[in-house]
C-alpha positions in Angstrom: 74.4 95.5 94.0 74.9 93.2 91.0 77.3 93.4 88.1 77.1 90.7 85.4 79.7 90.6 82.6 79.2 88.9 79.3 80.8 88.9 75.8 84.0 87.0 76.5 85.2 84.2 74.3 88.1 82.9 72.2 89.5 84.9 69.4 92.6 84.9 67.2 95.1 87.6 67.5 94.0 90.7 65.7 90.4 90.0 66.3 87.8 91.9 68.3 85.4 91.3 71.2 82.9 93.6 72.9 82.4 93.0 76.6 79.2 94.1 78.4 78.5 94.6 82.1 74.9 94.8 83.2 74.4 96.5 86.6 71.6 96.8 89.1 71.0 97.6 92.7 72.4 101.1 92.6 72.1 104.4 90.6 74.4 103.6 87.8 74.5 107.1 86.4 76.1 108.4 89.6 78.9 105.9 89.7 82.2 105.8 87.8 83.2 102.4 86.6 86.3 100.3 85.9 87.3 97.3 83.8 90.0 95.1 85.5 91.5 91.9 84.2 93.4 89.1 85.8 95.6 86.7 83.8 96.4 83.2 85.2 99.0 83.4 88.0 99.1 87.2 87.9 97.7 90.0 90.1 94.6 91.9 88.9 95.4 94.7 86.5 93.4 97.8 86.0 92.4 98.3 82.3 90.1 101.3 82.0 88.0 103.8 83.8 85.0 106.0 82.8 83.4 108.8 84.8 79.8 108.6 85.8 78.5 110.8 83.0 81.0 109.3 80.4 82.8 112.5 79.9 86.3 111.2 80.7 88.0 107.9 80.0 91.4 106.5 80.9 93.3 103.4 79.8 96.2 101.2 80.6 99.0 102.2 78.4 99.2 98.8 76.7 95.5 98.9 75.6 95.4 102.6 74.5 94.3 102.8 70.9 92.9 99.3 70.9 90.3 99.3 73.7 87.3 101.7 74.1 85.3 102.0 77.2 81.7 103.3 77.1 78.5 103.3 79.0 74.7 103.7 78.5 73.3 105.2 81.6 69.7 104.8 80.4 70.3 101.0 80.0 72.5 100.5 83.1 75.2 99.0 80.8 79.0 99.3 80.7 81.0 98.2 77.7 84.5 97.5 76.6 85.2 97.3 72.9 88.5 95.4 72.3 90.1 95.6 68.9 93.4 94.2 67.6 93.5 91.8 70.5 96.9 90.3 71.4 97.9 87.1 73.1 98.8 89.1 76.3 95.2 90.4 76.6 94.2 86.8 77.6 92.6 87.2 81.0 89.4 87.1 83.1 87.8 90.5 82.7 85.8 92.1 85.4 83.7 95.3 85.7 84.0 97.1 89.0 82.5 100.1 90.5 84.5 103.2 91.5 86.9 102.5 94.3 86.5 98.8 93.3 83.8 98.4 96.0 81.8 95.9 93.9 82.8 93.4 91.2 81.2 91.1 88.8 82.0 87.4 88.4 84.1 88.0 85.3 84.1 86.9 81.7 87.0 85.0 80.1 88.8 86.4 77.1 91.3 84.1 75.4 93.4 85.2 72.5 95.3 82.7 70.4 98.4 83.6 68.7 
């Protein structure tokens, strides 16, 4: 099982980033997925969830209306579109399988105010 995140970077408040997660080693289309973030000195925080077929999505209240989770099962890819970024979104962002059984190495998102 391998999950590799990319797309992080530094952006000004109000800006946008699109995170990607490339997965391999399992049947991606059968597995629901999560995005989780961890800010410095804080515990990991769940951000978003998408069911295996992409029919249902869920979000942390503080990112609703700003973040959009999606997936391409044909490409084994998971995405997180982040718009209107805020300083408090600064964190290391991870993709994780359902039940948080497997995680990627994370991609850093830094939002300057």
